[in-house]
Residue frames as a rotation matrix with the C-alpha (Angstrom) as fourth column:
MET 1
-0.494 -0.109 -0.863 22.25
-0.304 -0.908 0.289 -8.84
-0.815 0.405 0.415 -6.39
LYS 2
-0.985 0.123 -0.125 21.12
-0.072 0.366 0.928 -11.08
0.160 0.922 -0.352 -9.25
ASN 3
-0.460 0.863 -0.207 17.83
0.884 0.424 -0.199 -11.72
-0.084 -0.275 -0.958 -7.45
ILE 4
-0.116 0.382 -0.917 17.19
0.280 -0.873 -0.399 -7.99
-0.953 -0.303 -0.005 -7.13
LYS 5
-0.745 -0.239 -0.623 17.94
-0.477 -0.461 0.748 -7.45
-0.466 0.855 0.230 -10.82
ASP 6
-0.896 0.443 -0.019 15.58
0.333 0.700 0.631 -10.24
0.293 0.560 -0.775 -11.87
ILE 7
-0.249 0.840 -0.483 12.82
0.894 0.007 -0.449 -8.93
-0.374 -0.543 -0.752 -9.60
THR 8
-0.249 0.122 -0.961 13.10
-0.044 -0.992 -0.115 -5.32
-0.968 0.014 0.252 -10.72
ASN 9
-0.944 -0.084 -0.320 12.91
-0.322 0.011 0.947 -6.53
-0.076 0.996 -0.037 -14.32
LYS 10
-0.686 0.722 -0.085 9.74
0.682 0.679 0.271 -8.48
0.253 0.128 -0.959 -13.60
ILE 11
0.155 0.778 -0.609 8.08
0.897 -0.369 -0.243 -5.53
-0.414 -0.509 -0.755 -11.87
SER 12
-0.809 -0.588 -0.015 9.40
0.521 -0.727 0.447 -2.83
-0.274 0.354 0.894 -14.24
GLY 13
-0.382 0.753 0.535 5.85
0.536 -0.291 0.793 -2.05
0.753 0.590 -0.292 -15.37
PHE 14
0.724 0.564 -0.397 5.18
0.627 -0.298 0.720 -0.89
0.288 -0.770 -0.569 -11.81
LEU 15
0.255 -0.711 -0.655 8.61
0.868 -0.130 0.479 0.27
-0.426 -0.691 0.584 -10.68
TRP 16
-0.684 -0.619 0.386 9.62
0.728 -0.607 0.317 2.85
0.038 0.498 0.866 -13.30
PRO 17
-0.022 0.724 0.689 6.29
0.303 -0.652 0.695 4.72
0.953 0.224 -0.205 -13.27
TYR 18
0.750 0.305 -0.587 6.43
0.623 -0.026 0.782 4.61
0.223 -0.952 -0.209 -9.47
LEU 19
-0.176 -0.900 -0.399 9.88
0.928 -0.287 0.239 6.20
-0.330 -0.328 0.885 -9.41
LEU 20
-0.639 0.050 0.767 8.51
0.430 -0.804 0.411 9.07
0.637 0.593 0.493 -11.52
VAL 21
0.488 0.869 0.078 5.66
0.310 -0.256 0.916 9.43
0.816 -0.423 -0.394 -9.01
VAL 22
0.428 -0.418 -0.801 8.21
0.894 0.068 0.443 9.52
-0.130 -0.906 0.403 -6.18
LEU 23
-0.666 -0.720 0.194 10.07
0.745 -0.656 0.122 12.39
0.039 0.225 0.974 -7.84
PHE 24
-0.292 0.669 0.684 6.79
0.174 -0.665 0.726 14.27
0.941 0.331 0.077 -8.28
CYS 25
0.671 0.565 -0.481 5.83
0.521 0.103 0.847 13.61
0.528 -0.819 -0.225 -4.65
ILE 26
-0.071 -0.794 -0.604 9.18
0.972 -0.190 0.136 14.94
-0.223 -0.578 0.785 -3.44
LEU 27
-0.756 -0.173 0.632 8.64
0.442 -0.847 0.296 18.09
0.483 0.503 0.716 -5.48
ILE 28
0.252 0.930 0.267 5.23
0.186 -0.318 0.930 18.58
0.950 -0.185 -0.253 -3.86
LYS 29
0.598 -0.017 -0.801 6.68
0.782 0.232 0.579 18.04
0.176 -0.973 0.152 -0.40
ILE 30
-0.396 -0.841 -0.369 9.47
0.881 -0.461 0.107 20.60
-0.260 -0.282 0.923 -0.79
THR 31
-0.709 0.189 0.679 7.07
0.310 -0.782 0.541 23.13
0.633 0.594 0.496 -2.32
PHE 32
0.114 0.878 0.464 4.14
-0.375 -0.395 0.839 22.97
0.920 -0.269 0.284 0.10
SER 33
-0.653 -0.313 0.689 3.77
-0.737 0.053 -0.674 22.57
0.174 -0.948 -0.265 3.85
LYS 34
-0.946 0.290 -0.141 2.06
0.318 0.911 -0.261 19.72
0.052 -0.292 -0.955 5.66
LYS 35
-0.401 0.824 -0.400 -0.89
0.239 -0.327 -0.914 21.97
-0.885 -0.462 -0.066 6.48
GLU 36
-0.309 0.250 -0.918 -1.22
-0.794 -0.599 0.104 23.32
-0.524 0.760 0.384 2.92
ILE 37
-0.834 -0.036 -0.550 -1.28
-0.398 0.730 0.556 19.83
0.382 0.682 -0.623 1.41
TYR 38
-0.833 0.540 -0.118 -3.79
0.494 0.632 -0.597 18.53
-0.248 -0.556 -0.793 3.95
PHE 39
-0.225 0.818 -0.530 -6.29
0.083 -0.526 -0.847 21.35
-0.971 -0.234 0.050 3.52
TYR 40
-0.499 0.050 -0.865 -5.96
-0.838 -0.282 0.467 21.33
-0.220 0.958 0.183 -0.26
VAL 41
-0.896 0.173 -0.409 -6.88
0.007 0.927 0.376 17.64
0.444 0.334 -0.832 -0.39
ASN 42
-0.700 0.636 -0.325 -9.55
0.558 0.202 -0.805 18.24
-0.447 -0.745 -0.496 2.24
SER 43
-0.362 0.554 -0.750 -11.14
-0.422 -0.815 -0.398 20.86
-0.831 0.173 0.529 -0.04
LEU 44
-0.719 -0.042 -0.694 -11.55
-0.690 0.166 0.705 18.41
0.085 0.985 -0.148 -2.93
HIS 45
-0.764 0.461 0.451 -14.51
0.123 0.790 -0.600 16.45
-0.633 -0.404 -0.661 -1.59
PHE 46
-0.529 0.678 -0.510 -17.43
-0.821 -0.259 0.508 15.51
0.212 0.688 0.694 -3.81
HIS 47
0.312 0.817 0.485 -20.41
-0.917 0.393 -0.072 13.20
-0.250 -0.422 0.871 -3.46
PHE 48
0.815 -0.022 -0.579 -19.07
-0.277 0.862 -0.424 10.31
0.508 0.506 0.697 -5.53
GLY 49
-0.214 -0.976 -0.030 -15.75
-0.321 0.099 -0.942 10.53
0.923 -0.192 -0.335 -3.71
ASP 50
-0.344 0.164 0.924 -17.50
-0.939 -0.066 -0.338 10.21
0.005 -0.984 0.177 -0.36
LEU 51
0.733 0.637 0.238 -18.97
-0.616 0.770 -0.166 6.93
-0.289 -0.025 0.957 -1.62
PHE 52
0.788 -0.421 -0.450 -15.99
-0.177 0.545 -0.820 5.65
0.590 0.726 0.355 -3.60
PHE 53
-0.071 -0.979 0.193 -12.96
-0.555 -0.122 -0.823 6.22
0.829 -0.165 -0.534 -1.37
PRO 54
-0.025 0.066 0.998 -14.29
-0.960 0.276 -0.042 4.50
-0.278 -0.959 0.056 1.79
ARG 55
0.882 0.372 0.290 -14.67
-0.267 0.901 -0.343 1.42
-0.388 0.225 0.894 -0.41
ILE 56
0.709 -0.674 -0.206 -11.43
-0.099 0.195 -0.976 1.58
0.698 0.712 0.071 -2.40
THR 57
0.081 -0.700 0.710 -9.53
-0.929 -0.310 -0.199 2.01
0.360 -0.643 -0.676 0.87
GLU 58
0.658 0.269 0.704 -10.46
-0.581 0.775 0.248 -1.58
-0.479 -0.572 0.666 1.74
LEU 59
0.859 -0.421 -0.291 -7.95
-0.011 0.553 -0.833 -2.80
0.511 0.719 0.470 -0.86
GLY 60
-0.160 -0.960 0.230 -5.35
-0.331 -0.168 -0.929 -1.90
0.930 -0.225 -0.290 1.73
SER 61
0.362 0.393 0.845 -7.05
-0.919 0.002 0.393 -3.56
0.152 -0.919 0.362 4.68
SER 62
-0.673 -0.596 0.439 -5.88
-0.690 0.719 -0.081 -6.67
-0.267 -0.357 -0.895 6.51
THR 63
0.097 0.805 0.586 -9.23
-0.234 0.590 -0.773 -8.28
-0.967 -0.062 0.245 5.71
PHE 64
0.815 0.168 -0.554 -8.69
-0.558 -0.027 -0.829 -7.88
-0.154 0.985 0.072 1.97
ALA 65
-0.138 -0.963 -0.231 -5.12
-0.964 0.184 -0.190 -9.18
0.225 0.196 -0.954 2.29
THR 66
-0.564 -0.028 0.826 -6.32
-0.489 0.816 -0.306 -12.27
-0.665 -0.577 -0.474 4.13
VAL 67
0.473 0.849 0.236 -9.15
-0.224 0.375 -0.900 -13.00
-0.852 0.373 0.368 1.68
VAL 68
0.660 -0.269 -0.701 -6.94
-0.744 -0.103 -0.660 -12.65
0.105 0.958 -0.268 -1.40
THR 69
-0.450 -0.882 0.142 -4.25
-0.893 0.439 -0.102 -14.87
0.027 -0.173 -0.985 0.12
LEU 70
-0.344 0.409 0.845 -6.81
-0.279 0.815 -0.508 -17.56
-0.896 -0.410 -0.167 0.90
LEU 71
0.739 0.626 -0.248 -8.22
-0.381 0.085 -0.921 -17.35
-0.555 0.775 0.301 -2.63
LEU 72
0.185 -0.774 -0.606 -4.74
-0.944 0.031 -0.328 -17.93
0.272 0.632 -0.725 -4.03
VAL 73
-0.656 -0.374 0.656 -4.43
-0.618 0.765 -0.181 -21.02
-0.434 -0.524 -0.733 -1.84
LEU 74
0.055 0.827 0.559 -7.73
-0.146 0.561 -0.815 -22.31
-0.988 -0.037 0.152 -3.18
ILE 75
0.793 0.522 0.314 -7.57
0.240 0.207 -0.949 -21.58
-0.560 0.827 0.039 -6.90
VAL 76
0.770 -0.560 -0.307 -4.10
-0.606 -0.491 -0.626 -20.35
0.200 0.668 -0.717 -7.99
SER 77
0.294 -0.695 -0.656 -1.08
0.199 0.716 -0.669 -21.90
0.935 0.066 0.349 -6.23
TYR 78
0.768 -0.109 -0.631 0.47
0.640 0.092 0.763 -22.42
-0.025 -0.990 0.141 -2.84
ARG 79
-0.275 -0.958 0.085 3.58
0.961 -0.273 0.036 -20.61
-0.012 0.091 0.996 -4.09
SER 80
-0.408 0.170 0.897 1.74
0.297 -0.904 0.307 -17.42
0.863 0.392 0.318 -5.00
ALA 81
0.701 0.713 0.031 -0.24
0.147 -0.187 0.971 -17.53
0.698 -0.676 -0.236 -1.76
PHE 82
0.473 -0.615 -0.631 2.95
0.874 0.234 0.426 -18.01
-0.114 -0.753 0.648 0.25
LEU 83
-0.545 -0.752 0.371 4.73
0.803 -0.596 -0.028 -15.09
0.242 0.282 0.928 -1.42
LEU 84
-0.133 0.575 0.807 1.76
0.066 -0.807 0.587 -12.76
0.989 0.131 0.069 -1.04
GLY 85
0.797 0.544 -0.264 0.90
0.253 0.097 0.963 -13.76
0.549 -0.834 -0.060 2.50
THR 86
0.318 -0.757 -0.570 4.48
0.930 0.133 0.343 -13.62
-0.184 -0.639 0.747 3.78
ALA 87
-0.553 -0.466 0.691 5.10
0.625 -0.780 -0.026 -10.31
0.551 0.418 0.722 1.98
TYR 88
0.330 0.756 0.565 2.09
-0.013 -0.595 0.804 -8.83
0.944 -0.272 -0.186 3.78
LEU 89
0.872 0.002 -0.490 3.40
0.470 0.279 0.837 -10.16
0.139 -0.960 0.242 7.10
PHE 90
-0.063 -0.996 -0.064 6.94
0.998 -0.061 -0.031 -8.96
0.027 -0.066 0.997 6.44
THR 91
-0.502 -0.121 0.857 6.00
0.348 -0.935 0.072 -5.39
0.792 0.334 0.511 5.53
ALA 92
0.562 0.769 0.307 3.45
-0.059 -0.332 0.941 -5.17
0.825 -0.547 -0.142 8.35
ALA 93
0.664 -0.364 -0.653 6.00
0.742 0.435 0.511 -6.50
0.098 -0.824 0.559 10.87
VAL 94
-0.507 -0.858 0.086 8.34
0.850 -0.514 -0.118 -3.64
0.146 0.014 0.989 9.96
ASN 95
-0.412 0.383 0.827 5.68
0.162 -0.862 0.480 -0.97
0.897 0.332 0.293 9.57
PHE 96
0.584 0.744 -0.324 3.88
0.428 0.056 0.902 -1.62
0.690 -0.666 -0.285 12.85
PRO 97
0.209 -0.556 -0.804 6.89
0.943 -0.102 0.315 -0.75
-0.257 -0.825 0.504 15.07
LEU 98
-0.692 -0.484 0.535 7.57
0.643 -0.750 0.154 2.33
0.326 0.451 0.831 12.93
LYS 99
0.166 0.850 0.499 4.19
0.279 -0.526 0.803 3.72
0.946 0.006 -0.325 13.96
TYR 100
0.822 0.103 -0.560 5.26
0.564 -0.009 0.826 3.53
0.080 -0.995 -0.065 17.62
ILE 101
-0.155 -0.976 -0.154 8.73
0.961 -0.185 0.204 4.90
-0.227 -0.117 0.967 16.91
PHE 102
-0.706 -0.113 0.699 7.49
0.452 -0.831 0.323 7.99
0.545 0.544 0.638 15.05
HIS 103
-0.393 0.612 -0.686 4.42
0.836 -0.073 -0.544 8.41
-0.383 -0.787 -0.483 17.30
SER 104
-0.991 -0.038 0.126 2.92
0.104 -0.817 0.567 10.77
0.081 0.575 0.814 14.71
ALA 105
-0.497 0.850 -0.173 -0.45
-0.053 -0.229 -0.972 12.43
-0.866 -0.474 0.158 15.31
ARG 106
-0.400 0.495 0.771 -3.26
0.909 0.318 0.268 11.80
-0.112 0.808 -0.578 12.88
PRO 107
-0.656 0.117 0.746 -4.96
0.316 -0.855 0.412 14.81
0.686 0.505 0.524 11.26
PHE 108
0.416 0.909 0.007 -7.87
0.338 -0.162 0.927 14.81
0.844 -0.384 -0.374 13.74
VAL 109
0.581 -0.297 -0.758 -5.41
0.792 -0.008 0.610 15.15
-0.188 -0.955 0.231 16.63
TYR 110
-0.455 -0.875 0.166 -2.87
0.886 -0.425 0.187 17.37
-0.093 0.232 0.968 14.86
PHE 111
-0.771 0.276 0.574 -5.50
0.029 -0.885 0.464 19.93
0.637 0.374 0.674 13.91
HIS 112
-0.519 0.576 -0.632 -7.50
0.848 0.439 -0.296 19.59
0.107 -0.689 -0.717 17.14
ASP 113
-0.376 0.354 -0.857 -8.34
0.347 -0.803 -0.484 23.30
-0.859 -0.479 0.179 17.15
LEU 114
-0.714 0.062 -0.697 -9.37
-0.596 -0.576 0.560 23.45
-0.367 0.815 0.448 13.48
HIS 115
-0.743 0.435 0.509 -12.12
0.441 0.890 -0.118 20.83
-0.504 0.137 -0.853 13.31
SER 116
0.237 0.897 -0.373 -14.67
0.233 -0.425 -0.875 23.43
-0.943 0.120 -0.310 12.24
HIS 117
0.196 -0.256 -0.947 -12.57
-0.822 -0.570 -0.016 24.05
-0.535 0.781 -0.322 9.10
MET 118
-0.832 -0.552 0.046 -12.17
-0.470 0.748 0.469 20.37
-0.294 0.368 -0.882 8.24
TYR 119
0.170 0.867 -0.468 -14.46
-0.961 0.251 0.116 18.21
0.218 0.430 0.876 6.15
PHE 120
-0.694 -0.308 0.651 -15.11
-0.499 0.858 -0.125 14.69
-0.520 -0.411 -0.749 7.40
VAL 121
-0.715 0.405 -0.570 -16.64
-0.399 0.433 0.808 12.05
0.574 0.805 -0.148 5.14
PRO 122
0.064 0.841 0.537 -20.12
-0.995 0.011 0.102 11.11
0.080 -0.540 0.838 6.45
GLY 123
0.904 0.409 -0.123 -20.21
-0.391 0.909 0.147 7.64
0.172 -0.085 0.981 7.99
VAL 124
0.293 -0.883 -0.367 -16.42
0.232 0.438 -0.868 7.36
0.928 0.170 0.333 8.36
ASP 125
0.946 -0.067 -0.317 -15.02
0.313 -0.064 0.948 6.94
-0.084 -0.996 -0.040 11.87
VAL 126
0.569 -0.765 0.302 -12.03
-0.261 -0.516 -0.816 9.26
0.780 0.385 -0.494 11.86
LEU 127
0.433 -0.502 -0.748 -9.10
0.778 0.627 0.029 7.85
0.455 -0.595 0.663 13.81
ALA 128
0.692 -0.193 0.695 -7.68
-0.388 -0.912 0.134 9.99
0.608 -0.363 -0.706 16.61
ASN 129
0.882 -0.469 -0.052 -4.36
0.326 0.525 0.786 8.59
-0.341 -0.710 0.616 17.79
TYR 130
0.485 -0.796 -0.361 -0.60
-0.706 -0.600 0.376 8.91
-0.516 0.072 -0.853 17.36
TYR 131
-0.144 -0.491 0.859 -0.01
0.182 0.840 0.510 6.04
-0.973 0.230 -0.031 14.92
SER 132
0.696 0.556 -0.454 -0.27
-0.233 -0.423 -0.876 7.96
-0.679 0.716 -0.165 11.68
PHE 133
0.486 -0.607 -0.629 3.15
-0.854 -0.176 -0.489 7.46
0.186 0.775 -0.604 10.07
PRO 134
-0.923 0.022 -0.385 3.57
-0.382 -0.190 0.905 5.39
-0.053 0.982 0.184 7.94
SER 135
0.003 0.997 -0.079 0.12
-0.986 -0.010 -0.167 4.57
-0.167 0.078 0.983 6.57
GLY 136
-0.508 -0.180 0.842 -0.55
-0.308 0.951 0.017 0.87
-0.804 -0.250 -0.539 7.08
HIS 137
0.537 0.777 0.328 -3.23
0.123 0.313 -0.942 0.69
-0.835 0.546 0.072 4.39
THR 138
0.725 -0.327 -0.606 -0.80
-0.683 -0.454 -0.573 2.22
-0.088 0.829 -0.553 1.90
VAL 139
-0.393 -0.880 0.267 1.95
-0.845 0.460 0.273 -0.23
-0.363 -0.119 -0.924 2.86
CYS 140
-0.229 0.406 0.885 -0.48
0.030 0.912 -0.410 -3.10
-0.973 -0.067 -0.221 2.39
ALA 141
0.785 0.604 -0.135 -1.74
-0.072 -0.128 -0.989 -1.79
-0.615 0.786 -0.057 -0.96
PHE 142
0.441 -0.697 -0.566 1.75
-0.897 -0.316 -0.310 -1.31
0.037 0.644 -0.764 -2.40
THR 143
-0.495 -0.551 0.672 2.83
-0.594 0.779 0.201 -4.71
-0.634 -0.300 -0.713 -1.12
GLY 144
0.149 0.669 0.728 -0.07
0.222 0.695 -0.684 -6.35
-0.964 0.264 -0.044 -2.93
ALA 145
0.857 0.180 -0.482 0.55
-0.358 -0.464 -0.810 -4.29
-0.370 0.867 -0.333 -6.06
ILE 146
-0.071 -0.969 -0.237 4.20
-0.979 0.022 0.200 -5.38
-0.189 0.247 -0.951 -6.24
ILE 147
-0.561 -0.111 0.820 3.33
-0.202 0.979 -0.006 -9.07
-0.803 -0.169 -0.572 -5.80
ALA 148
0.500 0.822 0.273 0.52
0.167 0.218 -0.961 -8.85
-0.850 0.527 -0.028 -8.37
THR 149
0.674 -0.340 -0.656 2.90
-0.722 -0.490 -0.489 -7.24
-0.155 0.803 -0.576 -10.86
TYR 150
-0.352 -0.887 0.300 5.55
-0.821 0.446 0.357 -9.88
-0.450 -0.121 -0.885 -10.11
PHE 151
-0.449 0.245 0.859 3.15
0.157 0.968 -0.194 -12.65
-0.880 0.047 -0.474 -11.13
SER 152
0.584 0.716 -0.383 1.69
-0.218 -0.317 -0.923 -10.85
-0.782 0.622 -0.029 -14.16
LYS 153
0.178 -0.486 0.856 2.75
0.811 0.565 0.152 -12.13
-0.557 0.667 0.495 -17.58
GLN 154
0.273 -0.029 0.961 2.30
0.723 -0.653 -0.225 -8.67
0.634 0.757 -0.158 -19.10
LYS 155
-0.598 -0.642 -0.479 4.41
0.798 -0.425 -0.427 -5.94
0.071 -0.638 0.767 -17.47
VAL 156
-0.673 0.359 0.647 1.86
-0.015 -0.881 0.473 -3.29
0.740 0.308 0.598 -18.44
TRP 157
0.350 0.830 -0.434 -0.44
0.461 0.250 0.851 -4.62
0.815 -0.498 -0.295 -15.71
GLY 158
-0.325 -0.569 -0.756 1.98
0.941 -0.111 -0.321 -3.10
0.099 -0.815 0.571 -13.23
LEU 159
-0.911 0.022 0.412 0.72
0.032 -0.992 0.122 0.35
0.411 0.124 0.903 -14.16
LEU 160
0.065 0.998 0.012 -2.85
-0.148 -0.002 0.989 -0.65
0.987 -0.066 0.147 -13.27
TYR 161
0.363 0.028 -0.931 -1.75
0.794 0.514 0.325 -2.08
0.487 -0.857 0.165 -9.93
LEU 162
-0.732 -0.660 -0.170 0.21
0.667 -0.644 -0.374 1.10
0.137 -0.388 0.912 -9.23
LEU 163
-0.631 0.562 0.534 -2.84
-0.253 -0.800 0.544 3.23
0.734 0.208 0.647 -9.91
LEU 164
0.411 0.798 -0.441 -4.97
0.177 0.404 0.897 1.10
0.894 -0.447 0.025 -7.59
ALA 165
-0.003 -0.507 -0.862 -2.34
0.976 0.185 -0.112 1.35
0.216 -0.842 0.495 -4.83
MET 166
-0.909 -0.341 0.240 -2.18
0.315 -0.939 -0.142 5.11
0.274 -0.053 0.960 -5.31
LEU 167
-0.159 0.936 0.313 -5.96
-0.219 -0.343 0.913 5.33
0.963 0.077 0.260 -5.03
VAL 168
0.460 0.248 -0.853 -5.78
0.689 0.507 0.519 3.51
0.561 -0.826 0.062 -1.71
GLY 169
-0.499 -0.743 -0.447 -3.14
0.866 -0.408 -0.289 5.96
0.032 -0.531 0.847 -0.53
TYR 170
-0.820 0.237 0.521 -5.18
-0.054 -0.938 0.342 8.94
0.569 0.252 0.782 -1.67
SER 171
0.177 0.960 -0.215 -8.27
0.171 0.185 0.968 7.53
0.969 -0.208 -0.131 0.03
ARG 172
0.052 -0.231 -0.972 -6.45
0.978 0.209 0.003 7.68
0.203 -0.950 0.237 3.36
MET 173
-0.920 -0.360 -0.155 -5.89
0.378 -0.919 -0.113 11.42
-0.102 -0.163 0.981 2.87
TYR 174
-0.586 0.763 0.272 -9.36
-0.087 -0.393 0.915 11.97
0.806 0.512 0.297 1.46
MET 175
0.387 0.787 -0.480 -10.92
0.364 0.348 0.864 10.49
0.847 -0.509 -0.152 4.60
SER 176
0.362 -0.323 0.875 -8.62
-0.656 -0.755 -0.008 12.47
0.663 -0.571 -0.485 6.93
GLN 177
0.993 -0.063 -0.096 -7.07
0.109 0.773 0.625 9.31
0.035 -0.632 0.774 8.33
HIS 178
0.256 -0.966 0.011 -3.54
0.854 0.232 0.465 10.22
-0.452 -0.110 0.885 7.23
PHE 179
0.446 -0.268 -0.854 -1.31
-0.324 -0.938 0.125 13.01
-0.835 0.221 -0.505 6.04
TYR 180
0.852 -0.218 -0.476 0.42
-0.484 0.020 -0.875 13.17
0.200 0.976 -0.089 2.66
GLU 181
-0.114 -0.984 0.138 3.72
-0.955 0.070 -0.288 12.27
0.274 -0.165 -0.947 4.36
ASP 182
-0.118 0.150 0.982 2.17
-0.615 0.765 -0.191 9.14
-0.780 -0.626 0.001 5.90
VAL 183
0.822 0.522 0.228 0.97
-0.112 0.541 -0.833 7.90
-0.558 0.659 0.503 2.54
PHE 184
0.649 -0.663 -0.373 4.19
-0.628 -0.191 -0.754 8.74
0.429 0.724 -0.540 0.70
GLY 185
-0.305 -0.782 0.543 6.23
-0.952 0.275 -0.137 7.04
-0.043 -0.559 -0.828 3.40
GLY 186
0.178 0.478 0.860 3.91
-0.431 0.824 -0.369 4.03
-0.885 -0.305 0.353 3.36
SER 187
0.953 0.174 -0.247 4.37
-0.290 0.296 -0.910 3.61
-0.085 0.939 0.333 -0.38
ILE 188
0.188 -0.966 -0.175 8.15
-0.814 -0.053 -0.579 3.58
0.550 0.251 -0.797 0.01
VAL 189
-0.352 -0.252 0.901 8.02
-0.818 0.551 -0.166 1.12
-0.455 -0.796 -0.400 2.91
GLY 190
0.509 0.666 0.545 5.66
-0.304 0.731 -0.611 -1.21
-0.805 0.146 0.575 1.05
THR 191
0.908 -0.149 -0.391 7.54
-0.379 0.103 -0.919 -1.08
0.177 0.983 0.037 -2.24
SER 192
0.044 -0.999 -0.004 11.11
-0.866 -0.036 -0.499 -1.38
0.498 0.026 -0.867 -0.94
LEU 193
-0.342 -0.179 0.922 10.40
-0.795 0.578 -0.182 -4.08
-0.501 -0.796 -0.340 1.65
THR 194
0.688 0.638 0.346 8.39
-0.322 0.695 -0.643 -6.20
-0.650 0.331 0.684 -0.77
ILE 195
0.694 -0.537 -0.480 11.27
-0.514 0.097 -0.852 -6.16
0.504 0.838 -0.209 -3.26
VAL 196
-0.324 -0.830 0.454 13.63
-0.921 0.167 -0.351 -7.17
0.216 -0.532 -0.819 -0.45
TRP 197
-0.005 0.396 0.918 11.31
-0.626 0.715 -0.311 -9.99
-0.780 -0.576 0.244 0.59
LEU 198
0.929 0.328 -0.172 10.99
-0.324 0.497 -0.805 -11.30
-0.179 0.803 0.569 -2.97
ALA 199
0.262 -0.920 -0.293 14.79
-0.710 0.022 -0.704 -11.35
0.654 0.392 -0.647 -3.19
ILE 200
-0.460 -0.375 0.805 14.97
-0.857 0.424 -0.292 -13.33
-0.232 -0.824 -0.516 0.04
ALA 201
0.325 0.723 0.610 12.21
-0.480 0.682 -0.552 -15.72
-0.815 -0.113 0.568 -0.98
ALA 202
0.659 -0.140 -0.739 13.96
-0.716 0.183 -0.673 -16.39
0.230 0.973 0.020 -4.30
ASN 203
-0.436 -0.899 -0.051 16.43
-0.793 0.410 -0.451 -18.46
0.427 -0.156 -0.891 -2.26
PHE 204
-0.130 0.478 0.869 13.72
-0.720 0.557 -0.414 -20.75
-0.682 -0.679 0.272 -0.89
SER 205
-0.873 -0.340 -0.349 14.26
-0.487 0.583 0.650 -23.95
-0.018 0.737 -0.675 -2.86
PHE 206
-0.708 0.636 0.306 11.00
0.410 0.724 -0.555 -25.54
-0.575 -0.267 -0.773 -1.69
LEU 207
0.054 0.765 -0.642 9.01
-0.278 -0.606 -0.745 -22.95
-0.959 0.218 0.180 -3.66
LYS 208
-0.357 -0.288 -0.889 10.39
-0.918 -0.068 0.391 -24.42
-0.173 0.955 -0.240 -6.88
LYS 209
-0.888 0.064 0.455 8.87
0.027 0.996 -0.087 -27.83
-0.459 -0.065 -0.886 -6.24
GLU 210
-0.800 0.599 -0.011 5.97
0.043 0.075 0.996 -28.90
0.598 0.797 -0.086 -8.46
SER 211
-0.279 0.725 -0.629 3.73
0.921 0.389 0.040 -29.44
0.273 -0.568 -0.776 -5.45
TRP 212
-0.431 0.058 -0.901 3.93
0.520 -0.800 -0.300 -25.72
-0.737 -0.598 0.314 -4.64
LYS 213
-0.967 0.101 -0.232 2.59
-0.247 -0.579 0.777 -24.84
-0.056 0.809 0.585 -8.09
LYS 214
-0.510 0.830 -0.227 -0.69
0.559 0.520 0.645 -26.55
0.654 0.202 -0.729 -7.25
SER 215
-0.598 0.416 0.684 -3.66
-0.677 -0.720 -0.154 -25.20
0.429 -0.555 0.713 -5.30
LEU 216
-0.713 0.337 0.614 -6.18
-0.402 0.521 -0.753 -26.71
-0.574 -0.784 -0.236 -2.95
LEU 217
0.303 0.941 0.148 -8.91
-0.281 0.237 -0.930 -26.99
-0.911 0.240 0.336 -5.59
LEU 218
0.867 -0.076 -0.492 -6.80
-0.488 0.062 -0.870 -27.18
0.097 0.995 0.017 -8.77
ARG 219
0.400 -0.717 0.571 -4.36
-0.314 0.478 0.820 -30.06
-0.861 -0.508 -0.034 -8.30
């Protein structure tokens, strides 16, 4: 319990604004249907968005997660790299089976008879399978945002990381890869599981050793 309290205090700059977002998201969900939310977002396309969101979505990719973790190993510390890398693995290990359990259709499949009414971002390969819920990119983005906030000396940075994670989530809807529910669920999975993992990792005594505060290039 003490670990959870310490962690939530460290990430308060992210956590409290996020809880307000959650309440707002719940209000949206109980007010509008799945179809209404999808087609509203789908109607908001613009040229800059078609260029921007396919790029910002990469902040939630496995490639980005791997690169950032390796950079931490090289120039920050083994401890930070371990916490980030294992948090990514932990949340992904839980999220991946959830996709099979829920077996939820992606927008392209769900609205198979409405393609003529849907806008698809040029150059984006729209996924057509039954692994939509929860959004993996969103889980990954919120996992990274929590860890980044945890290591930030100024709590206010948590708000920036939250906004970036939310942009990744929105990008998944913008590109018709996911529904609103997939992104919302992904944010909850990523946030809650990362907090749990940080609480577990707080008991790892080896992370407190001086050698783990070093990096490969900065000894």
